[in-house]
C-alpha positions in Angstrom: 0.0 0.0 0.0 2.8 2.4 1.0 5.9 2.7 -1.2 9.1 2.6 0.7 11.4 5.7 0.7 14.2 3.8 -1.0 11.9 1.5 -3.0 13.5 -1.5 -1.3 17.1 -0.4 -2.2 17.7 0.8 1.4 17.2 -2.7 2.9 20.9 -3.6 2.6 24.0 -1.4 2.6 25.6 -3.5 -0.2 22.8 -2.7 -2.7 23.0 0.2 -5.1 19.8 1.8 -6.4 19.4 2.1 -10.2 20.6 5.7 -9.8 23.8 4.5 -8.2 22.9 5.6 -4.7 23.5 3.9 -1.3 20.4 5.0 0.6 21.8 3.9 4.0 24.8 6.2 3.6 22.4 9.1 2.7 20.3 8.3 5.8 23.5 8.6 7.9 24.4 11.9 6.3 20.8 13.1 7.2 21.6 12.1 10.8 24.6 14.5 10.6 22.4 17.3 9.2 20.1 17.0 12.2 22.9 17.0 14.7 24.1 20.0 16.8 26.2 22.6 15.0 30.0 22.2 15.0 32.5 24.8 13.7 36.3 24.6 13.3 38.6 27.3 12.0 42.3 27.5 11.5 44.9 30.1 10.5 48.6 29.7 9.8 49.3 29.1 13.5 46.4 27.8 15.5 43.1 25.9 15.5 39.8 26.6 17.3 36.8 24.3 17.8 33.3 25.4 18.8 30.1 23.4 19.2 26.5 23.9 20.1 25.7 22.0 23.3 22.1 20.9 24.1 21.1 19.7 27.6 18.1 19.5 29.8 17.7 21.5 33.0 17.5 18.2 34.9 20.7 16.9 33.4 23.9 16.7 35.4 26.4 18.7 33.3 29.3 16.5 34.5 28.0 13.7 32.3 26.8 15.9 29.4 27.0 14.8 25.8 30.5 15.5 24.5 30.8 17.1 21.0 34.5 18.0 21.2 37.1 15.2 21.7 40.8 15.0 22.1 42.5 12.4 20.0 46.1 13.3 21.0 47.8 16.3 22.5 48.0 18.0 19.1 44.8 16.8 17.5 41.1 17.4 18.4 37.8 16.7 16.7 34.3 18.3 16.7 31.4 16.1 15.7 27.9 16.3 14.4 25.5 13.3 14.4 25.3 10.3 16.7 27.7 10.7 19.7 27.6 7.0 20.5 28.9 6.2 17.0 31.6 9.0 17.4 33.0 7.4 20.6 33.8 4.2 18.8 35.7 6.0 16.1 37.4 8.4 18.6 38.6 5.4 20.7 40.0 3.8 17.5 41.8 7.1 16.6 43.3 7.4 20.0 44.7 3.9 19.8 46.1 4.6 16.4 47.8 7.7 17.7 49.6 5.7 20.4 50.5 2.9 18.0 52.2 5.5 15.8 54.3 6.7 18.7 55.3 3.1 19.6 56.1 2.1 16.0 57.7 5.3 14.6 58.6 7.3 17.7 56.7 10.3 16.4 53.2 11.7 16.7 50.7 10.8 14.1 50.0 13.5 11.5 46.5 15.1 11.3 46.1 13.7 7.8 47.1 10.2 8.7 44.7 10.2 11.7 41.9 11.3 9.4 42.7 8.7 6.8 42.6 5.9 9.4 39.1 7.1 10.5 37.9 7.4 6.9 39.1 3.9 5.9 37.3 2.4 8.9 34.1 4.3 8.0 34.3 3.2 4.4 34.3 -0.5 5.5 30.9 0.0 7.0 29.5 1.1 3.7 30.3 -2.1 1.8 29.7 -5.1 4.2 26.4 -6.8 4.8 25.1 -6.9 8.4 26.4 -3.4 9.4 25.3 0.2 8.9 27.3 3.3 8.2 28.4 5.5 11.1 25.9 8.3 11.5 28.5 11.0 12.3 30.8 13.5 10.6 34.0 14.7 12.0 35.9 18.0 11.8 39.4 16.8 12.6 42.1 19.5 13.2 45.4 19.9 14.8 49.0 21.1 14.5 51.8 18.7 13.3 55.1 19.1 11.5 53.2 20.5 8.5 51.5 23.2 10.6 47.8 23.5 11.3 45.3 21.5 9.2 41.6 20.8 9.2 39.7 17.9 7.6 36.1 16.9 7.2 35.0 13.3 7.1 31.5 12.2 6.3 29.7 8.8 6.9 30.8 7.5 3.4 34.5 7.7 4.4 35.2 10.6 2.1 37.4 13.5 3.4 38.1 17.1 2.4 40.5 19.7 3.6 39.3 23.2 4.7 40.4 26.4 6.3 37.2 26.7 8.2 33.9 24.7 8.1 30.7 24.0 9.8 28.5 20.8 10.1 25.2 20.0 11.8 21.8 21.6 11.8 23.0 25.2 11.6 25.7 24.4 9.0 24.2 26.4 6.1 23.9 29.6 8.0 27.3 29.1 9.7 29.1 28.5 6.4 27.6 31.6 4.9 28.9 33.6 7.9 32.3 32.0 7.7 32.6 32.7 4.0 31.9 36.4 4.6 34.2 36.9 7.7 37.1 34.3 7.4 40.4 35.1 5.8 43.7 33.1 5.9 45.6 36.0 7.6 43.2 36.2 10.5 45.1 36.8 13.8 45.0 34.3 16.7 42.9 36.6 18.8 40.3 37.0 16.1 40.4 33.3 15.4 39.5 32.5 19.0 36.3 34.6 18.5 35.3 33.7 14.9 33.7 30.3 15.7 32.0 31.8 18.7 30.6 34.7 16.6 29.4 32.2 14.0 27.6 30.2 16.7 26.0 33.4 17.9 24.7 33.9 14.4 23.2 30.5 14.5 22.0 30.3 18.1 21.1 33.9 18.8 20.2 34.6 22.4 20.4 30.9 23.3 24.2 31.2 23.3 25.6 31.2 26.8 28.3 29.4 28.8 26.2 26.4 29.3 25.1 26.0 25.6 28.4 25.8 23.9 31.9 24.2 24.2 35.1 25.6 22.8 38.6 24.3 22.5 42.0 25.7 21.3 45.2 24.3 19.9 47.4 27.4 19.9 50.8 28.0 18.4 52.3 28.7 21.9 52.2 25.1 23.1 50.4 23.2 20.2 48.4 21.4 22.9 44.6 20.7 22.8 42.8 22.5 25.6 39.0 22.5 26.3 37.9 25.7 28.1 36.0 25.6 31.4 32.8 27.5 32.3 34.6 30.6 33.7 36.8 30.8 30.6 33.8 30.4 28.3 31.9 33.1 30.1 34.9 35.5 29.8 35.2 34.7 26.1 31.5 35.6 25.6 32.1 39.1 26.9 34.4 39.8 24.0 31.9 39.3 21.3 
């Protein structure tokens, strides 16, 4: 009586539609579009992560849903989509970072860390009995090549960016970034740009409890997630 959305071609991840589409991958991408907004920007020296944070008044903030993760001291990631799926990939990326140190006595590059995640994601688009990971990553950090930022999507594809946004407010955020970002932006301006972009998306809902922000700055090249007091101080500057 009712025709299925994928006309039956979404029943298995291994089956292409006549148009050459994998519907389950597209469903995973839709989960990302419905996720909270995540924004990452970089300049020639530093990287800044900012994410929208949703929680209930009854929720204990100490166990809140993380949207920014540390992979290694020099690499962080902001996510949009299913947090549970993200944790599996984050744990794998952390192990890979430590394996790289043991095997080669050097920290993993941001690109290699991204490729490892993408390869694992892609496996879940071609084997029966599994589903794609419903999460996209904005992976950024500072390695021997300087700051870099990569986007991964549920298909396992990756792209490099100077600044980017994913999640439910991505369209509005990207428009703001395209207008206000430039490669020569100073570190102080870079700290505020993702926050100003979130303000554009969230409006008056932006406060110290509704966003998270993290830095990897040129001074120490170390990932640092800001606490409530630091987030409130940063808000006063925009």
